[in-house]
PyMOL Python script that loads the backbone (N, CA, C, O; Angstrom):
from pymol import cmd

cmd.read_pdbstr("""\
ATOM      1  N   UNK A   1     -10.182   4.035 -10.850  1.00  0.00           N
ATOM      2  CA  UNK A   1      -9.196   3.348  -9.703  1.00  0.00           C
ATOM      3  C   UNK A   1      -8.245   3.717  -9.296  1.00  0.00           C
ATOM      4  O   UNK A   1      -7.503   4.328 -10.065  1.00  0.00           O
ATOM      5  N   UNK A   2      -7.819   3.502  -7.827  1.00  0.00           N
ATOM      6  CA  UNK A   2      -6.927   4.305  -7.071  1.00  0.00           C
ATOM      7  C   UNK A   2      -5.358   3.879  -8.172  1.00  0.00           C
ATOM      8  O   UNK A   2      -5.262   2.703  -8.523  1.00  0.00           O
ATOM      9  N   UNK A   3      -4.514   4.643  -8.518  1.00  0.00           N
ATOM     10  CA  UNK A   3      -3.386   3.741  -8.861  1.00  0.00           C
ATOM     11  C   UNK A   3      -2.345   3.521  -7.421  1.00  0.00           C
ATOM     12  O   UNK A   3      -2.272   4.476  -6.648  1.00  0.00           O
ATOM     13  N   UNK A   4      -1.601   2.308  -7.123  1.00  0.00           N
ATOM     14  CA  UNK A   4      -1.078   1.963  -5.883  1.00  0.00           C
ATOM     15  C   UNK A   4       0.656   1.463  -6.412  1.00  0.00           C
ATOM     16  O   UNK A   4       0.940   0.347  -6.848  1.00  0.00           O
ATOM     17  N   UNK A   5       1.499   2.464  -6.250  1.00  0.00           N
ATOM     18  CA  UNK A   5       2.853   1.826  -6.412  1.00  0.00           C
ATOM     19  C   UNK A   5       3.759   0.784  -5.342  1.00  0.00           C
ATOM     20  O   UNK A   5       4.192   1.011  -4.213  1.00  0.00           O
ATOM     21  N   UNK A   6       3.810   0.035  -5.868  1.00  0.00           N
ATOM     22  CA  UNK A   6       4.296  -1.132  -4.319  1.00  0.00           C
ATOM     23  C   UNK A   6       5.760  -1.721  -5.964  1.00  0.00           C
ATOM     24  O   UNK A   6       5.760  -2.755  -6.634  1.00  0.00           O
ATOM     25  N   UNK A   7       6.538  -0.756  -6.009  1.00  0.00           N
ATOM     26  CA  UNK A   7       7.782  -0.838  -6.789  1.00  0.00           C
ATOM     27  C   UNK A   7       8.974  -0.953  -5.570  1.00  0.00           C
ATOM     28  O   UNK A   7      10.038  -1.418  -5.980  1.00  0.00           O
ATOM     29  N   UNK A   8       8.929  -0.584  -4.103  1.00  0.00           N
ATOM     30  CA  UNK A   8      10.007  -0.975  -3.447  1.00  0.00           C
ATOM     31  C   UNK A   8      10.600  -2.435  -2.450  1.00  0.00           C
ATOM     32  O   UNK A   8      10.056  -3.255  -1.710  1.00  0.00           O
ATOM     33  N   UNK A   9      11.568  -2.257  -2.786  1.00  0.00           N
ATOM     34  CA  UNK A   9      12.403  -4.112  -1.930  1.00  0.00           C
ATOM     35  C   UNK A   9      11.608  -4.875  -1.654  1.00  0.00           C
ATOM     36  O   UNK A   9      11.397  -5.974  -2.166  1.00  0.00           O
ATOM     37  N   UNK A  10      10.745  -4.031  -0.261  1.00  0.00           N
ATOM     38  CA  UNK A  10      10.198  -5.073   0.436  1.00  0.00           C
ATOM     39  C   UNK A  10       8.532  -5.799  -0.268  1.00  0.00           C
ATOM     40  O   UNK A  10       7.935  -6.855  -0.059  1.00  0.00           O
ATOM     41  N   UNK A  11       8.265  -4.621  -1.130  1.00  0.00           N
ATOM     42  CA  UNK A  11       6.973  -5.755  -1.859  1.00  0.00           C
ATOM     43  C   UNK A  11       7.392  -6.703  -2.994  1.00  0.00           C
ATOM     44  O   UNK A  11       6.537  -7.355  -3.594  1.00  0.00           O
ATOM     45  N   UNK A  12       9.045  -6.809  -3.375  1.00  0.00           N
ATOM     46  CA  UNK A  12       9.366  -7.456  -4.426  1.00  0.00           C
ATOM     47  C   UNK A  12       9.026  -8.844  -4.264  1.00  0.00           C
ATOM     48  O   UNK A  12       8.451  -9.519  -5.118  1.00  0.00           O
ATOM     49  N   UNK A  13       9.436  -9.277  -3.038  1.00  0.00           N
ATOM     50  CA  UNK A  13       9.276 -10.841  -3.191  1.00  0.00           C
ATOM     51  C   UNK A  13       7.351 -11.440  -3.388  1.00  0.00           C
ATOM     52  O   UNK A  13       6.953 -12.577  -3.637  1.00  0.00           O
ATOM     53  N   UNK A  14       6.701 -10.429  -3.205  1.00  0.00           N
ATOM     54  CA  UNK A  14       5.507 -10.906  -3.260  1.00  0.00           C
ATOM     55  C   UNK A  14       4.747 -10.505  -4.828  1.00  0.00           C
ATOM     56  O   UNK A  14       3.774 -11.076  -5.321  1.00  0.00           O
ATOM     57  N   UNK A  15       5.461  -9.449  -5.358  1.00  0.00           N
ATOM     58  CA  UNK A  15       4.831  -8.648  -6.727  1.00  0.00           C
ATOM     59  C   UNK A  15       5.910  -9.288  -7.837  1.00  0.00           C
ATOM     60  O   UNK A  15       5.728  -9.264  -9.054  1.00  0.00           O
ATOM     61  N   UNK A  16       6.722  -9.690  -7.364  1.00  0.00           N
ATOM     62  CA  UNK A  16       7.220  -9.495  -8.364  1.00  0.00           C
ATOM     63  C   UNK A  16       8.043  -8.314  -9.090  1.00  0.00           C
ATOM     64  O   UNK A  16       8.660  -7.428  -8.499  1.00  0.00           O
ATOM     65  N   UNK A  17       7.918  -8.496 -10.669  1.00  0.00           N
ATOM     66  CA  UNK A  17       8.586  -6.814 -11.336  1.00  0.00           C
ATOM     67  C   UNK A  17       7.146  -6.234 -11.691  1.00  0.00           C
ATOM     68  O   UNK A  17       7.065  -5.510 -12.683  1.00  0.00           O
ATOM     69  N   UNK A  18       5.984  -6.512 -10.929  1.00  0.00           N
ATOM     70  CA  UNK A  18       4.994  -5.413 -10.967  1.00  0.00           C
ATOM     71  C   UNK A  18       5.444  -4.075 -10.163  1.00  0.00           C
ATOM     72  O   UNK A  18       6.061  -4.107  -9.098  1.00  0.00           O
ATOM     73  N   UNK A  19       5.045  -2.909 -10.830  1.00  0.00           N
ATOM     74  CA  UNK A  19       5.423  -1.656 -10.238  1.00  0.00           C
ATOM     75  C   UNK A  19       4.491  -0.418  -9.960  1.00  0.00           C
ATOM     76  O   UNK A  19       4.863   0.646  -9.465  1.00  0.00           O
ATOM     77  N   UNK A  20       2.763  -0.854 -10.508  1.00  0.00           N
ATOM     78  CA  UNK A  20       2.361  -0.291 -10.484  1.00  0.00           C
ATOM     79  C   UNK A  20       0.807  -1.379 -10.292  1.00  0.00           C
ATOM     80  O   UNK A  20       0.871  -2.586 -10.524  1.00  0.00           O
ATOM     81  N   UNK A  21      -0.537  -0.676  -9.833  1.00  0.00           N
ATOM     82  CA  UNK A  21      -1.766  -1.769  -9.728  1.00  0.00           C
ATOM     83  C   UNK A  21      -3.052  -0.753  -9.796  1.00  0.00           C
ATOM     84  O   UNK A  21      -3.162  -0.043  -8.796  1.00  0.00           O
ATOM     85  N   UNK A  22      -3.576  -0.657 -10.336  1.00  0.00           N
ATOM     86  CA  UNK A  22      -5.107  -0.583 -10.546  1.00  0.00           C
ATOM     87  C   UNK A  22      -5.877  -1.130  -9.685  1.00  0.00           C
ATOM     88  O   UNK A  22      -6.348  -2.257  -9.838  1.00  0.00           O
ATOM     89  N   UNK A  23      -6.103  -0.336  -8.613  1.00  0.00           N
ATOM     90  CA  UNK A  23      -6.887  -0.823  -7.599  1.00  0.00           C
ATOM     91  C   UNK A  23      -8.975  -0.455  -7.515  1.00  0.00           C
ATOM     92  O   UNK A  23      -9.374   0.664  -7.836  1.00  0.00           O
ATOM     93  N   UNK A  24      -9.720  -1.265  -7.181  1.00  0.00           N
ATOM     94  CA  UNK A  24     -11.041  -0.674  -6.771  1.00  0.00           C
ATOM     95  C   UNK A  24     -10.880  -0.367  -5.318  1.00  0.00           C
ATOM     96  O   UNK A  24     -11.061  -1.535  -4.972  1.00  0.00           O
ATOM     97  N   UNK A  25     -10.644   0.391  -3.939  1.00  0.00           N
ATOM     98  CA  UNK A  25     -10.247   0.389  -2.843  1.00  0.00           C
ATOM     99  C   UNK A  25     -10.903   1.354  -2.241  1.00  0.00           C
ATOM    100  O   UNK A  25     -11.430   2.070  -3.093  1.00  0.00           O
ATOM    101  N   UNK A  26     -11.206   1.856  -0.722  1.00  0.00           N
ATOM    102  CA  UNK A  26     -12.106   3.026  -0.722  1.00  0.00           C
ATOM    103  C   UNK A  26     -11.056   3.524   1.374  1.00  0.00           C
ATOM    104  O   UNK A  26     -11.012   4.343   2.293  1.00  0.00           O
ATOM    105  N   UNK A  27     -10.740   2.783   1.080  1.00  0.00           N
ATOM    106  CA  UNK A  27      -9.908   2.939   2.217  1.00  0.00           C
ATOM    107  C   UNK A  27      -8.486   1.771   2.285  1.00  0.00           C
ATOM    108  O   UNK A  27      -8.431   0.662   1.754  1.00  0.00           O
ATOM    109  N   UNK A  28      -7.141   2.646   3.345  1.00  0.00           N
ATOM    110  CA  UNK A  28      -6.416   1.587   3.540  1.00  0.00           C
ATOM    111  C   UNK A  28      -6.440   0.054   3.918  1.00  0.00           C
ATOM    112  O   UNK A  28      -5.767  -0.900   3.528  1.00  0.00           O
ATOM    113  N   UNK A  29      -7.608   0.196   4.942  1.00  0.00           N
ATOM    114  CA  UNK A  29      -7.862  -1.230   4.968  1.00  0.00           C
ATOM    115  C   UNK A  29      -8.257  -2.127   3.757  1.00  0.00           C
ATOM    116  O   UNK A  29      -7.932  -3.278   3.465  1.00  0.00           O
ATOM    117  N   UNK A  30      -9.045  -1.242   3.168  1.00  0.00           N
ATOM    118  CA  UNK A  30      -9.481  -2.199   1.637  1.00  0.00           C
ATOM    119  C   UNK A  30      -8.379  -2.692   1.426  1.00  0.00           C
ATOM    120  O   UNK A  30      -8.129  -3.718   2.058  1.00  0.00           O
ATOM    121  N   UNK A  31      -7.682  -2.337   0.798  1.00  0.00           N
ATOM    122  CA  UNK A  31      -6.287  -1.770  -0.325  1.00  0.00           C
ATOM    123  C   UNK A  31      -5.520  -2.824   0.686  1.00  0.00           C
ATOM    124  O   UNK A  31      -4.682  -3.376  -0.027  1.00  0.00           O
ATOM    125  N   UNK A  32      -5.436  -3.303   1.896  1.00  0.00           N
ATOM    126  CA  UNK A  32      -4.358  -4.141   2.695  1.00  0.00           C
ATOM    127  C   UNK A  32      -5.227  -5.294   2.532  1.00  0.00           C
ATOM    128  O   UNK A  32      -4.489  -6.181   2.103  1.00  0.00           O
ATOM    129  N   UNK A  33      -6.248  -5.687   2.631  1.00  0.00           N
ATOM    130  CA  UNK A  33      -7.382  -6.629   2.463  1.00  0.00           C
ATOM    131  C   UNK A  33      -7.014  -7.505   1.056  1.00  0.00           C
ATOM    132  O   UNK A  33      -6.815  -8.710   0.896  1.00  0.00           O
ATOM    133  N   UNK A  34      -7.013  -6.032  -0.168  1.00  0.00           N
ATOM    134  CA  UNK A  34      -7.002  -6.579  -1.450  1.00  0.00           C
ATOM    135  C   UNK A  34      -5.741  -7.267  -1.657  1.00  0.00           C
ATOM    136  O   UNK A  34      -5.684  -8.454  -1.976  1.00  0.00           O
ATOM    137  N   UNK A  35      -4.429  -6.299  -1.424  1.00  0.00           N
ATOM    138  CA  UNK A  35      -2.896  -6.988  -1.771  1.00  0.00           C
ATOM    139  C   UNK A  35      -2.741  -8.310  -0.938  1.00  0.00           C
ATOM    140  O   UNK A  35      -1.830  -9.135  -0.998  1.00  0.00           O
ATOM    141  N   UNK A  36      -3.653  -8.304  -0.294  1.00  0.00           N
ATOM    142  CA  UNK A  36      -3.372  -9.707   0.498  1.00  0.00           C
ATOM    143  C   UNK A  36      -3.943 -10.707  -0.306  1.00  0.00           C
ATOM    144  O   UNK A  36      -3.162 -11.600  -0.637  1.00  0.00           O
ATOM    145  N   UNK A  37      -5.115 -10.794  -0.713  1.00  0.00           N
ATOM    146  CA  UNK A  37      -5.741 -11.463  -1.500  1.00  0.00           C
ATOM    147  C   UNK A  37      -5.307 -11.871  -3.152  1.00  0.00           C
ATOM    148  O   UNK A  37      -5.678 -12.834  -3.823  1.00  0.00           O
ATOM    149  N   UNK A  38      -4.468 -10.850  -3.475  1.00  0.00           N
ATOM    150  CA  UNK A  38      -3.717 -10.785  -5.057  1.00  0.00           C
ATOM    151  C   UNK A  38      -2.649 -11.232  -4.727  1.00  0.00           C
ATOM    152  O   UNK A  38      -2.051 -11.836  -5.618  1.00  0.00           O
ATOM    153  N   UNK A  39      -1.831 -11.116  -3.081  1.00  0.00           N
ATOM    154  CA  UNK A  39      -0.451 -11.342  -3.145  1.00  0.00           C
ATOM    155  C   UNK A  39      -0.223 -12.143  -1.627  1.00  0.00           C
ATOM    156  O   UNK A  39       0.318 -11.359  -0.847  1.00  0.00           O
ATOM    157  N   UNK A  40      -0.468 -13.383  -1.050  1.00  0.00           N
ATOM    158  CA  UNK A  40      -0.685 -13.514   0.089  1.00  0.00           C
ATOM    159  C   UNK A  40       0.815 -13.161   0.613  1.00  0.00           C
ATOM    160  O   UNK A  40       1.787 -12.930  -0.106  1.00  0.00           O
ATOM    161  N   UNK A  41       0.777 -13.174   1.963  1.00  0.00           N
ATOM    162  CA  UNK A  41       1.770 -12.233   2.500  1.00  0.00           C
ATOM    163  C   UNK A  41       1.874 -11.022   2.727  1.00  0.00           C
ATOM    164  O   UNK A  41       2.345 -10.746   3.830  1.00  0.00           O
ATOM    165  N   UNK A  42       1.537  -9.997   1.922  1.00  0.00           N
ATOM    166  CA  UNK A  42       1.888  -8.773   1.593  1.00  0.00           C
ATOM    167  C   UNK A  42       1.096  -7.822   2.521  1.00  0.00           C
ATOM    168  O   UNK A  42       1.443  -6.782   3.081  1.00  0.00           O
ATOM    169  N   UNK A  43       0.033  -8.434   2.513  1.00  0.00           N
ATOM    170  CA  UNK A  43      -1.046  -8.145   3.390  1.00  0.00           C
ATOM    171  C   UNK A  43      -0.236  -7.259   4.708  1.00  0.00           C
ATOM    172  O   UNK A  43      -0.014  -6.058   4.861  1.00  0.00           O
ATOM    173  N   UNK A  44       0.098  -8.574   5.617  1.00  0.00           N
ATOM    174  CA  UNK A  44       1.022  -8.348   6.805  1.00  0.00           C
ATOM    175  C   UNK A  44       2.062  -7.303   6.654  1.00  0.00           C
ATOM    176  O   UNK A  44       2.363  -6.241   7.199  1.00  0.00           O
ATOM    177  N   UNK A  45       2.490  -8.065   5.666  1.00  0.00           N
ATOM    178  CA  UNK A  45       3.756  -6.900   5.403  1.00  0.00           C
ATOM    179  C   UNK A  45       3.575  -5.292   5.154  1.00  0.00           C
ATOM    180  O   UNK A  45       4.445  -4.621   5.709  1.00  0.00           O
ATOM    181  N   UNK A  46       2.947  -4.825   4.680  1.00  0.00           N
ATOM    182  CA  UNK A  46       2.387  -3.780   4.612  1.00  0.00           C
ATOM    183  C   UNK A  46       1.850  -3.134   5.961  1.00  0.00           C
ATOM    184  O   UNK A  46       1.944  -1.919   6.136  1.00  0.00           O
ATOM    185  N   UNK A  47       1.361  -3.864   6.782  1.00  0.00           N
ATOM    186  CA  UNK A  47       0.896  -3.384   8.023  1.00  0.00           C
ATOM    187  C   UNK A  47       1.666  -3.281   8.898  1.00  0.00           C
ATOM    188  O   UNK A  47       1.745  -2.217   9.511  1.00  0.00           O
ATOM    189  N   UNK A  48       2.509  -4.428   9.230  1.00  0.00           N
ATOM    190  CA  UNK A  48       3.984  -3.798  10.177  1.00  0.00           C
ATOM    191  C   UNK A  48       5.278  -3.348  10.019  1.00  0.00           C
ATOM    192  O   UNK A  48       6.088  -2.992  10.875  1.00  0.00           O
ATOM    193  N   UNK A  49       5.402  -3.424   8.458  1.00  0.00           N
ATOM    194  CA  UNK A  49       6.717  -2.839   7.654  1.00  0.00           C
ATOM    195  C   UNK A  49       6.714  -1.256   6.924  1.00  0.00           C
ATOM    196  O   UNK A  49       7.746  -0.603   6.767  1.00  0.00           O
ATOM    197  N   UNK A  50       5.649  -0.896   6.608  1.00  0.00           N
ATOM    198  CA  UNK A  50       5.487  -0.031   5.787  1.00  0.00           C
ATOM    199  C   UNK A  50       3.986   1.277   5.708  1.00  0.00           C
ATOM    200  O   UNK A  50       2.781   1.143   5.920  1.00  0.00           O
ATOM    201  N   UNK A  51       4.869   2.512   5.290  1.00  0.00           N
ATOM    202  CA  UNK A  51       3.923   3.804   6.022  1.00  0.00           C
ATOM    203  C   UNK A  51       3.009   3.835   4.669  1.00  0.00           C
ATOM    204  O   UNK A  51       3.524   3.499   3.602  1.00  0.00           O
ATOM    205  N   UNK A  52       1.690   4.232   4.730  1.00  0.00           N
ATOM    206  CA  UNK A  52       1.240   4.426   3.450  1.00  0.00           C
ATOM    207  C   UNK A  52       1.409   5.857   3.142  1.00  0.00           C
ATOM    208  O   UNK A  52       1.801   6.584   4.054  1.00  0.00           O
ATOM    209  N   UNK A  53       1.148   6.401   1.891  1.00  0.00           N
ATOM    210  CA  UNK A  53       1.581   7.774   1.468  1.00  0.00           C
ATOM    211  C   UNK A  53      -0.177   7.971   0.621  1.00  0.00           C
ATOM    212  O   UNK A  53      -0.786   6.938   0.344  1.00  0.00           O
ATOM    213  N   UNK A  54      -0.673   9.051   0.368  1.00  0.00           N
ATOM    214  CA  UNK A  54      -1.707   8.911  -0.340  1.00  0.00           C
ATOM    215  C   UNK A  54      -1.377  10.298  -0.694  1.00  0.00           C
ATOM    216  O   UNK A  54      -0.989  11.165   0.088  1.00  0.00           O
ATOM    217  N   UNK A  55      -1.639  10.455  -2.383  1.00  0.00           N
ATOM    218  CA  UNK A  55      -1.715  11.642  -3.024  1.00  0.00           C
ATOM    219  C   UNK A  55      -0.628  12.330  -2.137  1.00  0.00           C
ATOM    220  O   UNK A  55      -0.833  13.371  -1.513  1.00  0.00           O
ATOM    221  N   UNK A  56       0.478  11.680  -2.145  1.00  0.00           N
ATOM    222  CA  UNK A  56       1.648  12.628  -1.548  1.00  0.00           C
ATOM    223  C   UNK A  56       2.002  12.997   0.167  1.00  0.00           C
ATOM    224  O   UNK A  56       2.978  13.519   0.705  1.00  0.00           O
ATOM    225  N   UNK A  57       0.347  12.301   0.845  1.00  0.00           N
ATOM    226  CA  UNK A  57       0.514  12.646   2.215  1.00  0.00           C
ATOM    227  C   UNK A  57       0.634  11.421   2.970  1.00  0.00           C
ATOM    228  O   UNK A  57      -0.413  10.774   2.985  1.00  0.00           O
ATOM    229  N   UNK A  58       1.985  10.708   3.852  1.00  0.00           N
ATOM    230  CA  UNK A  58       1.991   9.980   4.407  1.00  0.00           C
ATOM    231  C   UNK A  58       0.761  10.071   5.815  1.00  0.00           C
ATOM    232  O   UNK A  58       0.834  10.875   6.744  1.00  0.00           O
ATOM    233  N   UNK A  59      -0.148   9.177   5.654  1.00  0.00           N
ATOM    234  CA  UNK A  59      -1.166   8.949   6.449  1.00  0.00           C
ATOM    235  C   UNK A  59      -0.751   8.221   8.204  1.00  0.00           C
ATOM    236  O   UNK A  59       0.046   7.291   8.327  1.00  0.00           O
ATOM    237  N   UNK A  60      -1.340   8.754   9.181  1.00  0.00           N
ATOM    238  CA  UNK A  60      -0.587   8.164  10.375  1.00  0.00           C
ATOM    239  C   UNK A  60      -2.031   7.053  10.737  1.00  0.00           C
ATOM    240  O   UNK A  60      -1.923   5.834  10.868  1.00  0.00           O
ATOM    241  N   UNK A  61      -3.059   7.670  10.822  1.00  0.00           N
ATOM    242  CA  UNK A  61      -4.114   6.434  11.303  1.00  0.00           C
ATOM    243  C   UNK A  61      -4.729   5.693  10.077  1.00  0.00           C
ATOM    244  O   UNK A  61      -5.897   5.918   9.758  1.00  0.00           O
ATOM    245  N   UNK A  62      -3.968   4.829   9.403  1.00  0.00           N
ATOM    246  CA  UNK A  62      -3.764   4.228   7.880  1.00  0.00           C
ATOM    247  C   UNK A  62      -5.574   3.759   8.100  1.00  0.00           C
ATOM    248  O   UNK A  62      -6.485   4.410   7.588  1.00  0.00           O
ATOM    249  N   UNK A  63      -5.760   2.653   8.864  1.00  0.00           N
ATOM    250  CA  UNK A  63      -7.378   2.183   8.546  1.00  0.00           C
ATOM    251  C   UNK A  63      -8.193   2.700   8.078  1.00  0.00           C
ATOM    252  O   UNK A  63      -8.595   2.298   6.986  1.00  0.00           O
ATOM    253  N   UNK A  64      -8.881   3.992   8.807  1.00  0.00           N
ATOM    254  CA  UNK A  64      -9.953   3.790   7.948  1.00  0.00           C
ATOM    255  C   UNK A  64      -9.756   5.196   6.566  1.00  0.00           C
ATOM    256  O   UNK A  64     -10.602   5.620   5.779  1.00  0.00           O
ATOM    257  N   UNK A  65      -8.720   5.476   6.698  1.00  0.00           N
ATOM    258  CA  UNK A  65      -8.171   6.685   5.594  1.00  0.00           C
ATOM    259  C   UNK A  65      -8.430   6.444   4.060  1.00  0.00           C
ATOM    260  O   UNK A  65      -7.847   5.786   3.198  1.00  0.00           O
ATOM    261  N   UNK A  66      -9.639   7.318   4.078  1.00  0.00           N
ATOM    262  CA  UNK A  66      -9.964   6.726   2.606  1.00  0.00           C
ATOM    263  C   UNK A  66      -9.075   7.189   1.356  1.00  0.00           C
ATOM    264  O   UNK A  66      -8.089   7.919   1.448  1.00  0.00           O
ATOM    265  N   UNK A  67      -9.660   6.566   0.004  1.00  0.00           N
ATOM    266  CA  UNK A  67      -8.487   6.359  -0.811  1.00  0.00           C
ATOM    267  C   UNK A  67      -9.538   7.027  -1.956  1.00  0.00           C
ATOM    268  O   UNK A  67     -10.592   6.438  -2.196  1.00  0.00           O
ATOM    269  N   UNK A  68      -9.272   8.011  -2.498  1.00  0.00           N
ATOM    270  CA  UNK A  68     -10.418   8.324  -3.890  1.00  0.00           C
ATOM    271  C   UNK A  68     -10.182   7.366  -4.946  1.00  0.00           C
ATOM    272  O   UNK A  68      -9.471   6.361  -4.961  1.00  0.00           O
ATOM    273  N   UNK A  69     -11.068   7.985  -5.994  1.00  0.00           N
ATOM    274  CA  UNK A  69     -11.036   7.010  -7.281  1.00  0.00           C
ATOM    275  C   UNK A  69     -10.058   7.586  -8.175  1.00  0.00           C
ATOM    276  O   UNK A  69     -10.105   7.106  -9.307  1.00  0.00           O
ATOM    277  N   UNK A  70      -9.153   8.512  -7.981  1.00  0.00           N
ATOM    278  CA  UNK A  70      -8.431   9.018  -8.466  1.00  0.00           C
ATOM    279  C   UNK A  70      -6.807   9.121  -8.004  1.00  0.00           C
ATOM    280  O   UNK A  70      -5.883   9.696  -8.579  1.00  0.00           O
ATOM    281  N   UNK A  71      -6.815   8.292  -6.666  1.00  0.00           N
ATOM    282  CA  UNK A  71      -5.479   8.953  -5.592  1.00  0.00           C
ATOM    283  C   UNK A  71      -4.068   8.285  -6.350  1.00  0.00           C
ATOM    284  O   UNK A  71      -3.871   8.084  -7.549  1.00  0.00           O
ATOM    285  N   UNK A  72      -3.457   8.109  -5.542  1.00  0.00           N
ATOM    286  CA  UNK A  72      -1.912   7.981  -6.003  1.00  0.00           C
ATOM    287  C   UNK A  72      -1.741   7.138  -4.450  1.00  0.00           C
ATOM    288  O   UNK A  72      -2.030   7.691  -3.389  1.00  0.00           O
ATOM    289  N   UNK A  73      -1.450   6.338  -4.500  1.00  0.00           N
ATOM    290  CA  UNK A  73      -1.086   5.741  -3.337  1.00  0.00           C
ATOM    291  C   UNK A  73       0.634   5.007  -3.371  1.00  0.00           C
ATOM    292  O   UNK A  73       1.042   4.229  -4.234  1.00  0.00           O
ATOM    293  N   UNK A  74       1.321   5.461  -2.329  1.00  0.00           N
ATOM    294  CA  UNK A  74       2.494   4.626  -2.263  1.00  0.00           C
ATOM    295  C   UNK A  74       3.080   4.247  -1.461  1.00  0.00           C
ATOM    296  O   UNK A  74       3.446   5.189  -0.758  1.00  0.00           O
ATOM    297  N   UNK A  75       3.653   2.718  -0.878  1.00  0.00           N
ATOM    298  CA  UNK A  75       3.884   1.710  -0.210  1.00  0.00           C
ATOM    299  C   UNK A  75       5.114   2.522   0.119  1.00  0.00           C
ATOM    300  O   UNK A  75       5.635   3.019  -0.880  1.00  0.00           O
ATOM    301  N   UNK A  76       5.645   2.753   1.141  1.00  0.00           N
ATOM    302  CA  UNK A  76       6.984   3.203   1.800  1.00  0.00           C
ATOM    303  C   UNK A  76       7.528   2.266   2.908  1.00  0.00           C
ATOM    304  O   UNK A  76       6.928   2.294   3.982  1.00  0.00           O
ATOM    305  N   UNK A  77       8.569   1.458   2.779  1.00  0.00           N
ATOM    306  CA  UNK A  77       9.429   1.315   3.960  1.00  0.00           C
ATOM    307  C   UNK A  77       9.339   2.119   5.143  1.00  0.00           C
ATOM    308  O   UNK A  77       9.568   3.293   4.855  1.00  0.00           O
ATOM    309  N   UNK A  78       9.017   1.897   6.754  1.00  0.00           N
ATOM    310  CA  UNK A  78       9.130   2.497   7.313  1.00  0.00           C
ATOM    311  C   UNK A  78      10.515   2.665   8.227  1.00  0.00           C
ATOM    312  O   UNK A  78      11.262   1.708   8.433  1.00  0.00           O
ATOM    313  N   UNK A  79      10.765   4.013   8.751  1.00  0.00           N
ATOM    314  CA  UNK A  79      12.142   4.004   9.126  1.00  0.00           C
ATOM    315  C   UNK A  79      12.546   4.187  10.174  1.00  0.00           C
ATOM    316  O   UNK A  79      12.566   5.373  10.504  1.00  0.00           O
ATOM    317  N   UNK A  80      12.978   3.324  11.046  1.00  0.00           N
ATOM    318  CA  UNK A  80      13.240   3.012  12.549  1.00  0.00           C
ATOM    319  C   UNK A  80      13.959   4.471  12.741  1.00  0.00           C
ATOM    320  O   UNK A  80      14.671   4.894  11.830  1.00  0.00           O
ATOM    321  N   UNK A  81      13.731   5.379  14.162  1.00  0.00           N
ATOM    322  CA  UNK A  81      14.355   6.078  14.722  1.00  0.00           C
ATOM    323  C   UNK A  81      15.151   5.383  15.896  1.00  0.00           C
ATOM    324  O   UNK A  81      15.104   4.214  16.280  1.00  0.00           O
ATOM    325  N   UNK A  82      15.972   6.564  16.396  1.00  0.00           N
ATOM    326  CA  UNK A  82      17.177   5.909  17.269  1.00  0.00           C
ATOM    327  C   UNK A  82      16.991   6.664  18.454  1.00  0.00           C
ATOM    328  O   UNK A  82      17.726   6.482  19.424  1.00  0.00           O
TER     329      UNK A  82
END
""", "prot")
cmd.dss("prot")
cmd.show_as("cartoon", "prot")
cmd.util.cbc("prot")
cmd.orient("prot")
């Protein structure tokens, strides 16, 4: 199962003190759906306000990006440019 780090401030209102989750997902789309199922409201928050890094690489076209069973996934607040 993939390890998903949800320790950032934007996740905290949804996940409380949870730091990491072990999830059986194979794409970023499946990850977002599972997060929404477990923590209502978190799915749209991830889609709109966070970048996704898989095994140390921030992915651009996230929805179909594969997640391996041993992957480490981080949800990172997006940084707006000016």
